[in-house]
N, C-alpha and C positions, 0 to 999 in steps of 0.2 A: 422427483429428486430422491436419490438414494439416501437411506438412513445412515450410511457410513460417511462420516465427514471426509472431505478431501484433505483438509488440513486440520489437525487437532493439536491444541496446546493445552498442557495440564500443569498447573502450579509452577509456572515459569518464574524464576528468580534470577536477577542479575545484580551482582554486587561489584563495585569498582573500588580499588584500594584508594585510600586517602594519602596523597603525597606527603612525605615527610614523617609518616608514622612508622612505628615498629622500631626494632633495634635489638640489641643483645638480650635485654631483660624486659622488653615491652612487645606485646603482640601487635602486629599491624592492624590498623582500623580500616573499615570499609564503609562505603556508602551504598545503600540499597536503592536502586533506580526502578527496578521492576520487582513487585512483591506478590508472588503467588497468583499470577494472572492465568486464567484458563479461558479458552474459547473454541468454538467449532466453526469451520468454514466449509460450506458445501459447494459442489460444482455448480456453476451457473448463477451463483449468488454473490452478493457484495456485502461484506461485513465492514462497517466503519468503526475504527478505533478513534474515539473522540476525547479531546482534553486540551487544556491550555498548554502553552510552552512549558517544558520541564515536567510534564505529567508522567512521562515514561512511555508514551504511545509509540514513538519512533524506535526506541530501544526494543520494545516488544516486537515490532515488525522485523527488526534485524535479527532478533533471536529466532523468530519463526522462519525466516528465510535462511537461517544458518550462516549469516554473515559474521556474527559474533557467537561465541560459545556461551552456553547457559552456566550459571552457577549451580542451579538445581532445577528440576522439572523435566518434562519430556515434550518432544515435538514428533508427531506422526504425520507422514504424508501417504495418503491412500492406504492407511493401515500399517505402514512400515515405520518403525522407529528410526528416525534420522538424527536423533539428538547428539550422538557422539561419532557420527561418521567422519572419516578422514580420507584424504587422497582421492583415488579414483571413484570410490563410493560417493564421496561428497560431490565430486565433479558431476556425477550422474544426476544428483539432486538438482544441480544448477540448471539442467535442461528443463526441469519441471517447474522451478520457482524463479521468476525473473522480477527485477526491480525497475520501477520508474521513479526518478528522483525529483526533489522539489525544484531545484534550479537546473533547467535543461542545459544551460551553457557550461556550468561547472562540471557536468557529467559527460560532456561531449568534447573529445580531444580537438582543440582548435586547429591543430596541424594536419588533421586527417580529413579526407573528403567524406561526403555522406556515404558513398559506396563502401568505403573502408569501415566507417562507423557502424552502419546497420548490419554488416556481415561479420563483425567482430565475434559475436557469440558462436557463430558457425565455425570459425577458425579455432577459437578457444576449445570448443568441444570436438574439434577434428572431425566434423561432420562432412559428408560428401555435399558438394554444391553443384547440383545438376544445372547445366547450361552456363555455369560460371557465375562469378560474383556480380557482374553487371546486370545480368538478367534477374538474379534474385533481388538485388538492390532496387531495381526498377519496380518489381512486383510488390516489394514491401512498401515503397513510397506510395504507390497507387493504392495500396491497402489502407493507408492512413490519410488519404486525401491530399497527397502532395504530387506535384508534377514529376513523373519519373525522369524528366530531363535534368532534374536538380542533382543527380548523383555525383557530378563533378564539382559541386560547390562546397564551400566550407561553412562551419557553423556561424561565423560572424556575418554571413550574408543573409541570415534568416531572422525573422521576428521571434519573440518569445514563444508564441503559440506554435509556429512552424517548427521551432527547435524541439518543443515538447513532443510534437508528432514524430520527429526523427527518433527521439528517445523511446517512444512507444513502438515504432517500427523495429528498432534494435531489440527490444524485449520480446517481440513477437517472432523473431527470426528462428528460434529453436522450438516453436510451438509449445509454450509453457502451459502447464495445467493450473498454475497459480500466478497471478500478477499482483505484486505488492506495490501499491502506489503511495509513496511517502510524501504527503503534502504536494501532490503532483500538479495541482492547479492554483495553489495559494499565491504564487508569484506572478500570476497572469491577470490581465484586466478581466472585469466581470463578463463582458461579451465573449471573450476568448475562453474563459472558464467554461461557459455553457457549450461552446463548440467541442472542447476536449471531453467534457462529460458525455455529450451525445455520442462522440466517437467511441469512447470506452464502452458505453452501453450497447452500441451497435456491434462492436467487435465481440463483446461477451455473448450476445445473442447468437452470433454466428459460430464462435469458437467454443463456447461452453466453459471457459475457464472460470475459476473462482477468483474473486478480487478482494484483497485485504487493503482497505482504503483508509489511510491515515489522514486526519483532518482536525482542525480546530473550529472551522466555520460550519455551523449547523445548517445554514441555508444551502450550502453545497452538499452536505451529507443528505439532506432531505431529498435532493434530486437524484441521488445515485444509489443510496444504500437500501438493502433489503432488511438488514438487521444492524443493531448498534450496540457497542460496548463503550460505556463512559468510564474514563480512567482519570484518577487524580492521585497524586503522591504515590504512583506506582501500583495502585490497586484498582480493580474494576469495582465501581460502586453501584452500577446499574447496567443491565443488559436485557435485550429482548428485540422483538420485531420493531422495525422503524416506527410505524404509526403508533404502536403501543407506548414506546418510550417518549415520542414527541407529544402525543395527546394526553398521556397520563403519567407524567414523570413522578417517580416515587422519591428520589433522593434530592436533597437540597442543592447539591452541586449541579445536578442536571437542570433543575429549575433555574439556577443562576446562569448557566450557559444559554438556555432558551431565552431568558429575559434580556440577554445581551444582543439579541437579534430582533430588531423592531418588527419586521414583517412576521416572523414566526411567533413572536410574543402576541401580536394582535390576533393571529389565527388561533393560537392556543386559548387565549382568553375568550374569544368568540365561541369556540367549541365548548368551553367549560360553562359559559352562560347558557348556551343552548341545552346542554345536558341538565343543568340545574332547573331550567324552565320546564323541562319535560317530566320532572319528578312529580 
């Protein structure tokens, strides 16, 4: 693994204006959602941003992917400052950073066929499509474990897990260097979650992309992450390698999240008792 992070965020801040404030003699007020968040993501690694709903983790992901503008702070992609890029320069970044969203159905146009959906990034980027869109769509579906014959179907004809595979296929179309998964398995059944996680890990091994994985479920995070950053109230309160954070949590908020997952709690307590007995 290179010492140079693939994606580097430093002191990210995002403030949103409070509706109805401000005026001729009053300054507008704002609400801080992300407060000085920093992290590094390396190629071939998965960094999980973990926290409860409203913690600021999804907003952080969108800042890193340049879907929304930062209030302050910087984002670097492969050493290049992309914080304030616009127009064609930002469009170039879109080739390298792709999103997989929480609800696959809301992110797939119900009036478009699978062929049109998964090749949309190529058209947006005005990339050449060797062999035509049908050949590319078939290859992408096969890549994510779906029957290539499905390219003429519509999103409503698929299960949630299948729809999420279509979303992943679309993200892979332009060969991204970073995949941002925003609660990408939280809306799926447990058995389907495991299938999608295994797919993401397999694709990462083969493609080498870095994965920024947004989640609130620590049981899922333990399966996929190589490192973890725990966020609450817009701040990172603990970060480190996955096993270090899970087995030796330092912050009370991290311990609270772990305690909310029975299986992880029992593993953590067993490891703590074993360590104490060895002393």
